[in-house]
MMTF fields as JSON, N, C-alpha, C and O atoms, coordinates in Angstrom:
{
  "mmtfVersion": "1.0.0",
  "mmtfProducer": "UNKNOWN",
  "numBonds": 259,
  "numAtoms": 260,
  "numGroups": 65,
  "numChains": 1,
  "numModels": 1,
  "chainsPerModel": [1],
  "groupsPerChain": [65],
  "chainIdList": ["A"],
  "bondAtomList": [4, 2, 8, 6, 12, 10, 16, 14, 20, 18, 24, 22, 28, 26, 32, 30, 36, 34, 40, 38, 44, 42, 48, 46, 52, 50, 56, 54, 60, 58, 64, 62, 68, 66, 72, 70, 76, 74, 80, 78, 84, 82, 88, 86, 92, 90, 96, 94, 100, 98, 104, 102, 108, 106, 112, 110, 116, 114, 120, 118, 124, 122, 128, 126, 132, 130, 136, 134, 140, 138, 144, 142, 148, 146, 152, 150, 156, 154, 160, 158, 164, 162, 168, 166, 172, 170, 176, 174, 180, 178, 184, 182, 188, 186, 192, 190, 196, 194, 200, 198, 204, 202, 208, 206, 212, 210, 216, 214, 220, 218, 224, 222, 228, 226, 232, 230, 236, 234, 240, 238, 244, 242, 248, 246, 252, 250, 256, 254],
  "bondOrderList": [1, 1, 1, 1, 1, 1, 1, 1, 1, 1, 1, 1, 1, 1, 1, 1, 1, 1, 1, 1, 1, 1, 1, 1, 1, 1, 1, 1, 1, 1, 1, 1, 1, 1, 1, 1, 1, 1, 1, 1, 1, 1, 1, 1, 1, 1, 1, 1, 1, 1, 1, 1, 1, 1, 1, 1, 1, 1, 1, 1, 1, 1, 1, 1],
  "groupList": [{"groupName": "MET", "atomNameList": ["N", "CA", "C", "O"], "elementList": ["N", "C", "C", "O"], "formalChargeList": [0, 0, 0, 0], "bondAtomList": [1, 0, 2, 1, 3, 2], "bondOrderList": [1, 1, 2], "singleLetterCode": "M", "chemCompType": "L-PEPTIDE LINKING"}, {"groupName": "SER", "atomNameList": ["N", "CA", "C", "O"], "elementList": ["N", "C", "C", "O"], "formalChargeList": [0, 0, 0, 0], "bondAtomList": [1, 0, 2, 1, 3, 2], "bondOrderList": [1, 1, 2], "singleLetterCode": "S", "chemCompType": "L-PEPTIDE LINKING"}, {"groupName": "GLU", "atomNameList": ["N", "CA", "C", "O"], "elementList": ["N", "C", "C", "O"], "formalChargeList": [0, 0, 0, 0], "bondAtomList": [1, 0, 2, 1, 3, 2], "bondOrderList": [1, 1, 2], "singleLetterCode": "E", "chemCompType": "L-PEPTIDE LINKING"}, {"groupName": "ARG", "atomNameList": ["N", "CA", "C", "O"], "elementList": ["N", "C", "C", "O"], "formalChargeList": [0, 0, 0, 0], "bondAtomList": [1, 0, 2, 1, 3, 2], "bondOrderList": [1, 1, 2], "singleLetterCode": "R", "chemCompType": "L-PEPTIDE LINKING"}, {"groupName": "PHE", "atomNameList": ["N", "CA", "C", "O"], "elementList": ["N", "C", "C", "O"], "formalChargeList": [0, 0, 0, 0], "bondAtomList": [1, 0, 2, 1, 3, 2], "bondOrderList": [1, 1, 2], "singleLetterCode": "F", "chemCompType": "L-PEPTIDE LINKING"}, {"groupName": "ALA", "atomNameList": ["N", "CA", "C", "O"], "elementList": ["N", "C", "C", "O"], "formalChargeList": [0, 0, 0, 0], "bondAtomList": [1, 0, 2, 1, 3, 2], "bondOrderList": [1, 1, 2], "singleLetterCode": "A", "chemCompType": "L-PEPTIDE LINKING"}, {"groupName": "LEU", "atomNameList": ["N", "CA", "C", "O"], "elementList": ["N", "C", "C", "O"], "formalChargeList": [0, 0, 0, 0], "bondAtomList": [1, 0, 2, 1, 3, 2], "bondOrderList": [1, 1, 2], "singleLetterCode": "L", "chemCompType": "L-PEPTIDE LINKING"}, {"groupName": "GLN", "atomNameList": ["N", "CA", "C", "O"], "elementList": ["N", "C", "C", "O"], "formalChargeList": [0, 0, 0, 0], "bondAtomList": [1, 0, 2, 1, 3, 2], "bondOrderList": [1, 1, 2], "singleLetterCode": "Q", "chemCompType": "L-PEPTIDE LINKING"}, {"groupName": "ILE", "atomNameList": ["N", "CA", "C", "O"], "elementList": ["N", "C", "C", "O"], "formalChargeList": [0, 0, 0, 0], "bondAtomList": [1, 0, 2, 1, 3, 2], "bondOrderList": [1, 1, 2], "singleLetterCode": "I", "chemCompType": "L-PEPTIDE LINKING"}, {"groupName": "VAL", "atomNameList": ["N", "CA", "C", "O"], "elementList": ["N", "C", "C", "O"], "formalChargeList": [0, 0, 0, 0], "bondAtomList": [1, 0, 2, 1, 3, 2], "bondOrderList": [1, 1, 2], "singleLetterCode": "V", "chemCompType": "L-PEPTIDE LINKING"}, {"groupName": "GLY", "atomNameList": ["N", "CA", "C", "O"], "elementList": ["N", "C", "C", "O"], "formalChargeList": [0, 0, 0, 0], "bondAtomList": [1, 0, 2, 1, 3, 2], "bondOrderList": [1, 1, 2], "singleLetterCode": "G", "chemCompType": "PEPTIDE LINKING"}, {"groupName": "ASP", "atomNameList": ["N", "CA", "C", "O"], "elementList": ["N", "C", "C", "O"], "formalChargeList": [0, 0, 0, 0], "bondAtomList": [1, 0, 2, 1, 3, 2], "bondOrderList": [1, 1, 2], "singleLetterCode": "D", "chemCompType": "L-PEPTIDE LINKING"}, {"groupName": "TYR", "atomNameList": ["N", "CA", "C", "O"], "elementList": ["N", "C", "C", "O"], "formalChargeList": [0, 0, 0, 0], "bondAtomList": [1, 0, 2, 1, 3, 2], "bondOrderList": [1, 1, 2], "singleLetterCode": "Y", "chemCompType": "L-PEPTIDE LINKING"}, {"groupName": "CYS", "atomNameList": ["N", "CA", "C", "O"], "elementList": ["N", "C", "C", "O"], "formalChargeList": [0, 0, 0, 0], "bondAtomList": [1, 0, 2, 1, 3, 2], "bondOrderList": [1, 1, 2], "singleLetterCode": "C", "chemCompType": "L-PEPTIDE LINKING"}, {"groupName": "PRO", "atomNameList": ["N", "CA", "C", "O"], "elementList": ["N", "C", "C", "O"], "formalChargeList": [0, 0, 0, 0], "bondAtomList": [1, 0, 2, 1, 3, 2], "bondOrderList": [1, 1, 2], "singleLetterCode": "P", "chemCompType": "L-PEPTIDE LINKING"}],
  "groupTypeList": [0, 1, 2, 3, 1, 4, 2, 5, 6, 7, 3, 2, 6, 2, 2, 8, 9, 10, 3, 6, 2, 3, 10, 11, 9, 5, 9, 11, 11, 5, 8, 5, 6, 4, 3, 3, 10, 2, 2, 6, 12, 3, 11, 13, 9, 5, 3, 6, 2, 10, 5, 2, 6, 7, 8, 2, 2, 6, 5, 14, 3, 11, 14, 10, 3],
  "groupIdList": [1, 2, 3, 4, 5, 6, 7, 8, 9, 10, 11, 12, 13, 14, 15, 16, 17, 18, 19, 20, 21, 22, 23, 24, 25, 26, 27, 28, 29, 30, 31, 32, 33, 34, 35, 36, 37, 38, 39, 40, 41, 42, 43, 44, 45, 46, 47, 48, 49, 50, 51, 52, 53, 54, 55, 56, 57, 58, 59, 60, 61, 62, 63, 64, 65],
  "secStructList": [7, 7, 7, 7, 7, 1, 2, 2, 2, 2, 2, 2, 2, 2, 6, 6, 6, 6, 1, 1, 1, 1, 7, 7, 1, 7, 2, 2, 2, 2, 2, 2, 2, 2, 2, 2, 2, 2, 2, 2, 2, 2, 2, 2, 2, 2, 2, 6, 2, 2, 2, 2, 2, 2, 2, 2, 2, 2, 1, 7, 7, 7, 6, 6, 7],
  "xCoordList": [12.764, 12.076, 12.361, 13.394, 11.273, 11.966, 11.891, 10.834, 13.011, 13.139, 12.025, 11.61, 11.456, 10.187, 10.329, 11.027, 9.696, 9.641, 10.286, 10.45, 10.434, 10.725, 9.588, 9.176, 8.948, 7.874, 6.344, 5.476, 6.829, 6.37, 7.3, 7.035, 8.403, 9.312, 8.535, 8.099, 8.469, 7.558, 6.302, 6.076, 5.333, 3.882, 4.083, 3.645, 5.144, 4.88, 4.991, 4.333, 6.107, 7.021, 6.009, 6.01, 5.1, 4.122, 3.294, 2.717, 2.82, 1.887, 2.383, 1.476, 3.434, 4.063, 3.828, 3.157, 4.07, 4.753, 3.017, 2.676, 2.351, 0.401, -0.122, -1.281, 0.642, 0.198, 1.178, 1.44, 1.672, 3.19, 2.527, 1.553, 2.283, 1.46, 0.469, 0.142, -1.099, -2.797, -2.196, -3.002, -0.58, -0.368, -1.64, -1.856, -2.325, -2.952, -2.144, -2.96, -0.606, -0.57, 0.166, 0.699, -0.272, 1.203, 2.673, 3.067, 3.406, 4.296, 5.543, 6.525, 4.969, 5.838, 6.17, 7.211, 4.738, 4.322, 4.976, 5.745, 4.66, 5.478, 7.194, 7.904, 7.523, 9.141, 9.167, 9.208, 9.134, 8.796, 8.638, 9.411, 7.794, 7.332, 8.344, 8.85, 8.284, 10.042, 11.333, 12.022, 11.591, 12.904, 12.443, 13.373, 11.19, 11.251, 11.19, 11.804, 10.155, 11.087, 12.241, 12.591, 12.786, 14.263, 15.013, 15.667, 14.981, 14.581, 14.722, 15.53, 12.942, 13.187, 13.416, 13.727, 13.277, 14.496, 15.463, 15.879, 16.591, 17.416, 17.846, 18.839, 16.68, 16.527, 15.977, 16.922, 15.067, 14.5, 16.301, 17.013, 16.488, 17.758, 18.412, 18.167, 19.314, 20.284, 19.4, 20.137, 18.155, 18.294, 18.424, 18.893, 17.707, 17.495, 19.274, 19.26, 20.607, 21.558, 21.807, 22.526, 21.641, 22.041, 21.593, 21.899, 20.246, 19.747, 20.738, 21.249, 20.684, 21.364, 22.82, 22.935, 23.605, 24.388, 24.467, 25.495, 23.382, 23.493, 23.291, 23.593, 22.458, 22.317, 23.65, 24.251, 24.372, 25.625, 26.1, 26.549, 26.019, 26.728, 26.523, 27.357, 25.043, 24.564, 24.756, 25.277, 24.352, 24.809, 26.062, 27.165, 25.748, 26.836, 27.66, 27.256, 28.948, 29.865, 29.656, 29.328, 30.139, 30.522, 31.945, 31.696, 32.952, 34.178, 34.255, 35.229, 33.41, 33.583, 33.453, 33.717, 32.906, 32.11, 33.484, 33.623],
  "yCoordList": [-9.177, -8.407, -7.429, -6.782, -7.08, -5.766, -4.198, -3.758, -3.612, -2.476, -1.164, -1.182, -0.091, 0.551, 1.457, 2.296, 1.839, 3.4, 4.58, 4.304, 5.452, 7.062, 7.424, 8.385, 7.024, 7.428, 6.472, 6.863, 5.653, 5.564, 5.428, 5.032, 5.711, 6.576, 7.555, 7.588, 8.717, 9.922, 10.142, 11.013, 9.037, 9.102, 9.182, 10.078, 7.791, 7.312, 8.352, 8.33, 9.3, 9.969, 11.286, 12.038, 11.748, 12.688, 12.315, 13.097, 10.548, 10.911, 11.096, 11.145, 11.16, 10.644, 12.199, 12.249, 13.232, 14.738, 15.262, 16.441, 14.439, 15.156, 14.376, 14.54, 13.632, 12.557, 13.258, 12.622, 14.22, 14.868, 15.79, 15.116, 17.185, 18.288, 18.046, 19.042, 16.86, 17.259, 16.874, 17.087, 16.156, 15.576, 15.302, 15.641, 14.812, 14.121, 11.931, 11.024, 11.697, 10.486, 10.753, 11.669, 9.214, 9.707, 10.132, 9.996, 11.102, 11.794, 9.926, 9.897, 8.766, 7.921, 7.097, 6.475, 7.186, 6.875, 8.952, 9.089, 9.669, 10.49, 10.419, 10.857, 9.849, 9.652, 8.899, 9.321, 7.564, 6.377, 7.374, 7.615, 7.613, 8.634, 9.753, 10.003, 10.236, 11.023, 10.456, 11.025, 9.115, 8.835, 7.837, 7.843, 7.059, 6.805, 7.765, 7.598, 8.862, 10.151, 10.413, 10.293, 10.82, 10.969, 9.849, 10.345, 8.353, 7.986, 8.416, 8.883, 7.644, 7.752, 9.02, 8.957, 9.906, 11.6, 11.4, 12.253, 9.762, 10.436, 9.408, 9.4, 8.494, 7.246, 8.622, 9.198, 8.968, 10.204, 10.897, 10.604, 11.659, 12.779, 11.375, 11.108, 10.537, 9.284, 9.121, 9.252, 8.896, 8.212, 9.051, 8.728, 10.633, 12.079, 12.246, 12.403, 12.229, 12.643, 11.057, 11.417, 9.888, 8.998, 9.077, 8.334, 10.709, 10.24, 11.379, 11.716, 11.627, 13.528, 12.994, 13.232, 12.39, 11.676, 10.754, 10.407, 10.454, 9.256, 9.999, 9.74, 11.28, 12.17, 12.871, 12.89, 13.393, 13.921, 13.042, 13.355, 12.396, 10.663, 10.617, 10.278, 11.077, 9.918, 12.793, 12.971, 13.634, 14.298, 14.76, 14.215, 15.54, 15.448, 16.435, 17.074, 16.588, 17.001, 18.649, 18.768, 19.674, 20.629, 21.652, 22.854, 21.398, 20.92, 22.27, 22.695, 23.526, 24.833, 25.809, 27.01, 24.846, 25.229, 25.183, 25.44],
  "zCoordList": [7.125, 7.185, 6.402, 6.577, 5.148, 4.099, 4.994, 5.447, 5.105, 4.669, 4.473, 3.314, 5.234, 5.425, 4.899, 5.469, 3.385, 2.331, 3.816, 5.004, 3.314, 3.737, 3.438, 4.087, 2.719, 2.915, 4.81, 5.59, 4.566, 6.065, 6.964, 8.1, 6.605, 7.694, 8.435, 9.586, 6.969, 7.296, 8.005, 8.845, 7.46, 8.351, 9.453, 10.175, 9.977, 11.26, 12.591, 13.632, 12.152, 12.806, 12.547, 13.521, 11.386, 11.903, 12.539, 13.294, 12.437, 13.472, 15.291, 16.121, 15.618, 16.484, 16.824, 17.855, 16.44, 16.292, 16.318, 16.409, 16.247, 16.011, 17.285, 17.666, 17.855, 19.154, 20.069, 21.09, 19.954, 21.256, 20.585, 20.249, 20.001, 20.593, 20.35, 19.705, 20.388, 21.424, 22.663, 23.568, 23.303, 24.429, 25.08, 26.243, 24.488, 25.0, 25.704, 25.866, 25.944, 26.077, 27.934, 28.56, 28.197, 29.975, 28.944, 27.786, 31.101, 30.01, 29.591, 28.849, 30.362, 30.011, 29.058, 28.847, 28.258, 26.87, 26.26, 25.308, 26.732, 25.68, 25.585, 24.68, 26.594, 26.588, 25.415, 24.259, 25.875, 24.185, 22.66, 21.733, 22.853, 21.604, 20.875, 19.781, 22.214, 21.985, 21.378, 20.532, 21.992, 21.883, 20.273, 19.466, 19.805, 18.86, 17.385, 16.331, 17.792, 17.175, 16.506, 15.332, 17.561, 17.371, 16.371, 15.453, 16.462, 16.584, 14.049, 13.246, 14.057, 13.105, 12.233, 11.044, 12.763, 12.224, 11.77, 10.986, 12.12, 12.241, 11.083, 10.356, 11.178, 9.952, 8.837, 8.298, 8.603, 7.804, 7.337, 6.376, 8.234, 7.243, 6.429, 5.253, 7.362, 7.153, 5.431, 4.454, 5.216, 3.701, 2.443, 1.351, 2.996, 2.845, 2.151, 0.93, 2.745, 2.485, 1.618, 0.686, 1.489, 0.591, -0.601, -1.533, -0.643, -1.929, -2.573, -3.641, -1.624, -1.892, -2.944, -4.147, -2.252, -2.94, -4.132, -4.714, -4.372, -5.345, -6.892, -8.057, -6.004, -7.977, -7.569, -8.643, -6.749, -6.948, -7.95, -9.052, -7.673, -8.462, -9.855, -10.693, -10.105, -11.346, -12.483, -13.583, -11.885, -11.425, -13.182, -13.197, -14.182, -15.144, -14.486, -13.515, -15.057, -13.875, -15.258, -16.438, -13.999, -15.496, -15.732, -15.634, -15.938, -15.222, -15.414, -14.793, -16.248, -15.959, -14.832, -14.773, -13.829, -12.647, -12.015, -10.819]
}
């Protein structure tokens, strides 16, 4: 199974947020969606932090700073 892109994770998270905001899901389903949303959020944050570290490694260093 290939890893999903950041954009795919973000889209799923946005869909979950939309469903929860509409409030048209049963309580048990809302809890499951919330848990999945937390998982997706953590994955997105980890990817962004990883990308930030990669950018910092690639950015030229200014010795005068």
